[in-house]
N, C-alpha and C positions, 0 to 999 in steps of 0.2 A: 504494500500500500504506500502511496505517496503521502507526504506531509499534508497536502491539500485535502486528501480524502479523510485523514485522521482528525483534522481540526474541526472544532465545533464553532458554529456561528455565535458571536457574542450577543447578549441580550440587547445591547445598544451598539450599533456600528459607529466607527469613527466619524463618518459623515453626519450621522444623527446627532452625535455629541456636539459637533461644530455648528450644525444647523440650529440646535436648541440653545447654544451658548455663544460666547464671544470667541473670536479668533484673535490670535496674537502672534507676534514675531519676537525673536531674540530671547525667548524663554520657553520652557515646556508647558508650564501652567502657572496661573496666578489666582489669588483669591479676590474678593470684592475690593480690598484695599490696594490691590496691585502688587502684593507681596508674592514672591515665588513659593509655590507649594508643589507637592508631588502630584502628578497628573491624575492619580487615582484617589486623591483626597476628596472628602465630602465637601471641603471648603472651596474647591476649584470652581471657577466660573468662566475662565478663559483658557484656551489651549492652542498650541501650535499644531501643525499636522502630525508630528511625531507624538506629541503629548496626547492628542486624541486617540491615536493608535494604542498607546500605553494604557490609557484610561479604559478603553473598550475591552482590551485583552487582559486587564488587571496585571500589567507588568510582564506578561508572557506572550508578547506579539511574535507570531511565527516569522522566521526569516523569509519564508516564501511569500508571506503577505507583504512584508516590506519590499520584496523584489517586485511584486505586482504593482505596488504603489510607485516605486521608482520607475518602472517601465512606463506606466501611464503618464507620470509627470514629464518625463523626458521625451516621450513620443509627442506629447502635447506641444512642447516647446521646440520640437524638431531637432533635438540634440541626441548624439550618441555618446554614451558615457561608459566608463569602466568602473563598475560598482565595486570591484575588488580593491580599488585605490582608497576606499573609505572604510575606516574602522573606528568605532564599532558600527554595526549595522544601524542605519538611521541617520548618520552624520550627513550623508548626501541629501536626504530629505529635509534636514534642518536648513541646509544651505539653500535648497530650492524654495522652501517656505519663506525664508528670510530675504529673498531677492527683492531689491527695490521695485516697487510697482506691482508686486504680487497682491492678489485680492483674496478675500475669503471665498468668493464664488468660485474662483479658479481652483482653490484647494479642495473645496467640497466636490467639484466636478471630477477632479482626479481621484479622490477617495471613492466616489461612487463607481467610477469605471473599474478601479481595482477591486472593490467589493463584489461587483457583478462577476468579474472574471474569477475571483478567488472562491467566493461562496456560492456562486451560481446566480441565475437571473432573479431569484426570489428576493434579493437584497434591494 
């Protein structure tokens, strides 16, 4: 079985977390005062792309899911990247999320594409 077949769809997908909350850059998550918190914290009200993935998967985001998000993000921007240049997994997505001019809508669109590919069309 592949990792994709073994993974369980989270109760709230990363795109749903961002749709319902605030999107941010330069940090994984923050509370209502703007203080950094763990993305899975009950106090979190804003997330970056990676923070939303961490929150949805309770800190256990599958590497194959990150790969699906990376693929969707860089195909959207028409770039070819070497994912193996970035460690830990997710650094590349933080750079993409934090790019000047990036928008919440773009981030949600990429997450939805990756979720559909990774979890199937029911997402």
